[in-house]
N, C-alpha and C positions, 0 to 999 in steps of 0.2 A: 472634739478631743476633750477628754475630762482632765481634771486638775492632776490626776495621777499619771498622765501621759504627756510628755513633752518631747518633741522630736528635733533632732539635728540630721543633716543629710546622712542617710544611711543608718540611722540609729533612733529607736524609740526606747525610752526607758519607762517602765510602768510600776507605780507604787513606790519604788526605791529610786531616788534621784541622785545622780552622781554629782560630785562638786564640779567636775569639769563641765558637764552639761549645763549646770546653772550659770557658770561663767560665760558660755556660749549664748545662753539666752538673755543675759544682761550685759552684753559687751560694753554698751555706753555707760551703764551704771559701774562696772568694774574699773572703767577708765578713770573715773573721778574719785574712786575709793582707794585709800591707802591699804596695804596688806594687813589682814587680821584685825581690823578695827582701830589701827593706831591713830588714824585721822581724828576720830573723836577725842582721844585722850590728849591729842596735841593741838587741836584747834577749837577750843572751847571760847574763843573770843566771839563777839557778837557783831558781826559786820552788818551793813545795811541799816544802820541806825538803832538796832536793838542793844540796849544796855545790859551789861553784866548783871546789873541788880534787878533784872526782871524777876517778878515774884515766884515764878515756877523755876528759876534757874538752879536751885538747890537740889532739884530731883530730875530735871528734864533738860537734857542737852542733845544738839545734833551738830553734825559737821558743817563747816562753813559752805561746802559744796551744796548741801541740802538746801540752803537758803537761797540758791540760784533759782529755785523752782517753788519755794514754799515760804509763806510767812507765818510767824508765830504771833498769836494775839491772846494776851493775857485776859483772863476772866476777872471782871472788876470785883474787888474785895475777896477774892478766893485764889490764894496762892498755890492750891492743890489742883487747879485746872487751867487748861488753855486750849485754844482751838489752832489747828494747823490748816491753812487755806492755800489753794494753789494761787501763785502770783497772776496766772493768766486763767481767767474765768473761761470755762467751757461754754460752748454753745449748744443749744438744743435742750435735751432733757435735764432735769434737775440732777446735781451731783448726788451720788450715793453718800449716805452719812454713816461713818464708822465710829464706834466708841472704842477707845483703847483704855483697858483698864491696868493700871500700874499698882503694885503692892507697896513700893517703896523705891528710893533711888538705887540705881546700879549702873556701873560702867557698861555692863553686858547690855542693858536696855538701851543705853546711848547708841551703841553700835547697831543693835537690832533696828530701832526705829528709823535711824538714818538709812540703812539699807532698804528698809520697806518703802520709804518715801521715795527713794531713788527709783525702785521698781515701778511703783505707781506712776511716777513722772514719765519714765521711759515707755511704759505702755499706754501713756495718754489716757489713763483711767481717771474719769471724772469723779472725784471724791473729796469730801470735806472731813476732817477727824476732829473729834473732841477727845482730849486726853485727861484722865483723872486719876490722881493717886489716892486710892481709898484707904491707904495706911493699914490694911488688913483689918479694917473695923467692920463688923457686921452691919452696922446701921448705915454707914456710908455706902457699903455694897448694895444694900437694899434700896437705898435712894438712887443709885445708878440704874438698877434694874427697873424701877418704876420710871425713871426718865427715859430710858431707851424704848420703852412701851408707849409712853405718853407723847413723846416727840417723833415717833415713828423712824427710828434708826433702822439701818439696813443690815448692820453686821457688827459684831463685837470681836475685838482682838483681845485675847487674854494674854498679857505680858508677863512671863515668868511663872514658874511652878506654883507659886502661892495663889496667884489670881486664877490660874487653871484650877486649882484644887477648889477654891472657894466658889468659882462659878459652876464647876462640875456638881458640886453638892447642892447649890442653890438655884441653878437655872437649867439643869439637865432636863430636856424635854421642852424648853421654853420656845417662844415663837421665833426669835431671832437666831440666825447661825452664829456659832462661835468658832473662831480659828485660833489655835494656840501658837505661841511664838516664845522662844527662849525658854522651853518647858522641858522637863526631864521626861524619860521613857513612860509613856502612858500605860504600856503593857505591864511592866514591873510594878507600876503604881496602882494596877487594878482598874484603870479608867477605860482601858481597851482590852478586848478580849484576845486579839491577834494583830500582827502587823499587816497581814495581807487582806484585811476587810475593813469596811468602814465601822463607825461607832454605832450605827443604826438609830442615832439620836440627833440633836442639832449641833454636835460638836465634830469638827475636823481637827485632828491632832497632828502635830509635828513633833519630832524628838531630837533632843540634844545629845543623845547617847549613841555610842557605838556598841554593837554586841560584843560581849565580854570575851568570847572565843577569838574574834577578830583582833581586839586590842592585845590579848595575851600572846597571839601568835607573833605579833610584832615585838613584843617584850622578850619572847623567847629568842628571837632572832638577834636581839641586842644583847641579851645576857643569858646565854645557853646554860650556864651553870649558875643560875640565880639561887641565892640562898636566903635573902631577906628582902621583904618589901614592906615598907611602912606606908600606910594609907592615911593621908591627912584629910580631915573633914570637919565641918562645923556641925556639931551635935544638934543644933537647933534647926538645921537645914533638913527637913525630913526627906525631901525628895533626892537630895545628894546622898544622904545617908543609904537610902533604899536602893537607888539606881546605880550609884557609882562607888560607894565605899564598900558595902557588904558583899556585892558580887565579886570583887577583886579579892577581898579577905577570904572568902569561901573557896574561890578558885584556888588560891595559893595554898591554903591549908589542905585541900584534897590532893595536892601534888607534893606534899611535904616541904613546902617552902615555909620559912618562918614569916608570919603575918602579924605586923605590929599595927594596932589601931590607934592612931593619934587623933583625939577628938577634942576640938576646941569647945569649952563649956560656956564661955562668955564672949560673944563676938566682939563686944567693945574692948575687951582686954585680950584680943587675939594675938597681938604682937608679942606680949609678955608670955602668954601660955604657949605659944609656938616655940619660942626660944628655949623653954625648959623641956618641952615635949621632944624637940628634935635632938637636943643635947643627950637626953636619956636614950632615945632610940639608937644614936650613933654608938653609944656605949655598949648597947645589947648587940647591935650588928657585928661589932668588932671582936666579939667573943668567938664567933664562928668564921668571920671574914675580916681579918686585921687590916687588910688593904682596902676594904670596901669596894674592890672591884666587881663583886658579884651581889651588890646591894643597891636598892633604889628606893627613893621617895616618890610617892604617887599623889599628886595634887588634884583633888577633885574640884568640881565646879561650884564651889561654895565662895561667894564674894568675900566674906570675911576671911577666907583662907587664901584664895589666889591673889588678893591685893597686898598680901604680906610676902610676896615672892622674895623680896630682898632679905627679910628675916630668915626665911626658909634657907636661902643660900648661904647666909652668913654662918649658920650652925650646922649645915649638912656635911661638913668635911669634904671628902673626896667621893661620897656617894652620889651617883647621878640622880638629878631631879627631873622627873617626868610629870606630864600633866595631861588631863583630858581636855584642857582649855587651850586651843591653838592661840588664843589672843594674848597669852602671857609668855609665848616665845616671841621675843623682840629683840632690837639692837641693843648692844651694851651688856653689862654685867647683871642687870636686874631681870633676869630671864630664866625660865626653865630651859633645860638642855634640849628636850624633845617633847613634842606634844602628839598625842594620838587621840583625836577627837573630832568634834564637829564645831566649826567656828560659829560664833554668833552671827556673822555675816551670811555664811551658807544656810543656816537654819532659817534665818530671817527672809532671805530671798525665796526660799520654798514656801514659806508661810504667806508671803506676799502674792505668790503665784496661785496658792490655794484661795486666798482671799478674792483675788481678781476673778477666778473661775466661778466662785460662789456668787459674786455680785453680778456677773454677767449672765448668770443662768446656765453656763456650760456644765456645771456639776451639781449634783444633789449633795449637800453638805454631809449627810449621814452615810453616803456610799463611798467617800474618799478614804483610801487606805492611809494607814499611819505614815506620815512623811519621814523617812529616814535617808540621810544623805550618805551615799557610799561611793567609792572607798572614803575612808576617813580623811579629814584634813590633817595633814602631817607637816610640822615645821621643826627646824633644826637651827640651833645656835651653836656653831663650831667653837666659839670662844669658851662656852661652857663645856663642850666636849673635851677641849684640851685641859681645862681645870680639873675635870674629873678623871683625866687620864684614861678616857674611853675611846672606843672606835665605833664608827657607824657602818653597819652592813650595807653593801651596794644596794640591796633590795630596798632598804629604808631610804637611802639617799636618793634613788631613782623615783621613789613614790612622793618625796616631800614636795609640796607645792611652794613653800617659803623656806628660804635658806639665808642665814647670816654667816659671814665668814669669820675667820679667826680673830679679826678686830671687832667683831660685832656689827659689821656693816651689811647692808641688805644686798644680796647678789642674785637672789632667785624669788620671783613673786609670781603667783598663779602658774607655777610650772615653767616659767620663762625667764631669762636673764633680765635683771632689773634695768630700768631705764638708764640708771647711772653706768652701768657696764656697756650698755648698747651705744653710748655716745662716743 
């Protein structure tokens, strides 16, 4: 069975993998993981003797549960590198060596690496990982490529769109297979020719994007009289601009919907920029939609943007705040109202399955179809629904895997009632 085929009783999904199927494949992993990656953001303490001041801690974090199976070993004198080793050594053949290439710190990568390690542990895959933050520097990247060849690594994981783009430019056709994780749509970025075929090279792609027609169908159900959509993105994040911002703007304009492009110019000053951008957008929206009942803000998957969800909410008035990032729909008020996207966990689990198949020889890396999780991961926070004076169509409510109630408490996770309600 290839990496593009994963079966459950009575069902095989080829090429496009459903979120529900991923959950079924990784039941044990799901049991230890909080919904939508919140465990990483809430459990960054370092149990098991690892101190918070570990040199890599500024850019690499995992869940506490991850440490049940893995130990983190700092590289002497190099805060940009560490090794991730299984706590229980495997018997038999030597473990496969994986190089994980980070471009920078990101909470999304914290979620993704924790999920991938969980999948590897549950599949009893004998692997050892070296993780390096190359800081988007060409020379550091070239040193990594020399090292993976010299030290006979078995696979490279490209963490994030920036690492993927760099490796695609500098290592396409290289000896080692590359699997992408937490990366935007490779077809829209020109890295893959189509979703239903492999790359024909040493790359296997996964995608964080939902097809625009699918996303906008849900938006139409939510706001059938949509008048304005303000798309929030980080102008420096090329992948988010190309695959998540521009398609929405073009889709809206083609249908006579007012499309406002709110672009952060300096990620370091995102909080202040967003406050002004959103205030200005609200004023423009109110000209045609005084109640803001038919207007929405659309938050893309740019870290500099979605980490400022509290700022966005503070100035959005009663306009609904939607996002492509399921991980920013969470308990309490610092949350988007609704997400229509692919969670970092779902994407990472698919990437881990791809990596496993490549390492075990089940699949030829160049023949694996682009990995797209479908249907999308949808999450709802009814506290934010009430604040926006909105309503949720039954079709969206039924499809949402994660739901928070009017007090911001978790009541549904992975499509089932939360443990708190079940007790």
